[in-house]
C-alpha positions in Angstrom: 45.6 136.6 66.9 43.8 138.1 69.8 41.6 135.8 72.1 38.1 135.7 72.8 35.9 134.8 75.5 32.4 133.4 75.2 30.7 133.4 78.7 26.4 132.3 78.4 23.7 132.6 80.7 20.8 129.9 80.4 18.0 131.4 82.9 20.0 132.0 86.0 23.2 130.3 85.9 26.1 131.7 84.1 28.8 129.6 82.5 32.6 131.6 82.6 34.8 130.5 79.6 37.9 130.5 81.0 40.1 129.2 77.8 38.8 131.4 75.1 39.6 130.8 71.1 41.9 132.9 69.0 39.8 134.3 66.2 41.6 136.4 63.1 39.1 140.0 64.7 36.2 140.9 66.2 33.9 140.3 63.3 34.6 136.4 63.8 34.2 136.5 67.3 30.7 138.3 66.7 30.1 135.3 64.1 30.9 132.6 66.5 29.0 134.0 69.0 25.4 134.0 67.1 26.2 130.4 65.8 26.8 129.5 69.7 23.6 131.0 70.8 21.6 129.8 67.7 22.5 125.7 68.6 22.1 127.0 72.5 18.7 127.1 71.2 18.2 124.4 69.5 17.9 122.6 72.7 15.7 125.1 74.7 12.1 124.1 75.3 11.5 128.0 77.4 13.7 130.4 78.7 16.4 133.0 78.4 19.7 133.0 77.2 22.9 135.4 76.7 25.8 135.2 75.5 28.9 137.8 75.9 32.0 137.8 74.4 35.1 139.0 76.2 38.2 140.2 74.5 41.9 139.9 76.5 41.3 142.3 78.7 38.0 141.1 80.0 36.0 144.2 77.9 33.2 142.7 76.4 32.8 143.8 73.5 28.9 142.2 72.3 26.5 140.7 73.6 23.5 138.4 72.3 20.1 137.6 73.9 17.0 135.2 73.1 14.0 134.6 74.7 12.1 131.8 74.2 8.9 130.9 75.4 4.9 129.9 75.0 3.0 132.9 74.5 -0.3 133.8 75.5 -2.8 135.0 72.4 -5.5 137.6 73.6 -8.5 136.0 71.6 -7.8 132.2 71.7 -6.3 131.4 75.1 -2.8 129.6 75.2 -0.9 129.7 71.8 0.4 125.8 70.6 3.4 127.9 68.4 6.2 129.2 70.5 7.8 132.7 70.1 11.4 133.9 70.0 12.9 137.1 70.7 16.3 137.9 70.1 18.6 141.1 70.4 22.1 141.9 70.1 24.4 145.2 70.2 27.9 145.8 70.7 28.4 145.9 74.4 
């Protein structure tokens, strides 16, 4: 089975996956990337998270990103509810 590497960033700190994990195919690796990004969001108060999936040759095959912050409401000022913006795409 092919091996995939899941590098993730939290704000300006990047964590490189040196070991990787074997998955049946690219689709299974992308599903795992989305699961991992969602798990990172569980502990996030505010900031920017991203994940990149590399194949065995080092080529990035998927990128996912989330921005999590409290927003500003034009009429009432500071919002009590956080907002989340997610972006994902094939590399």
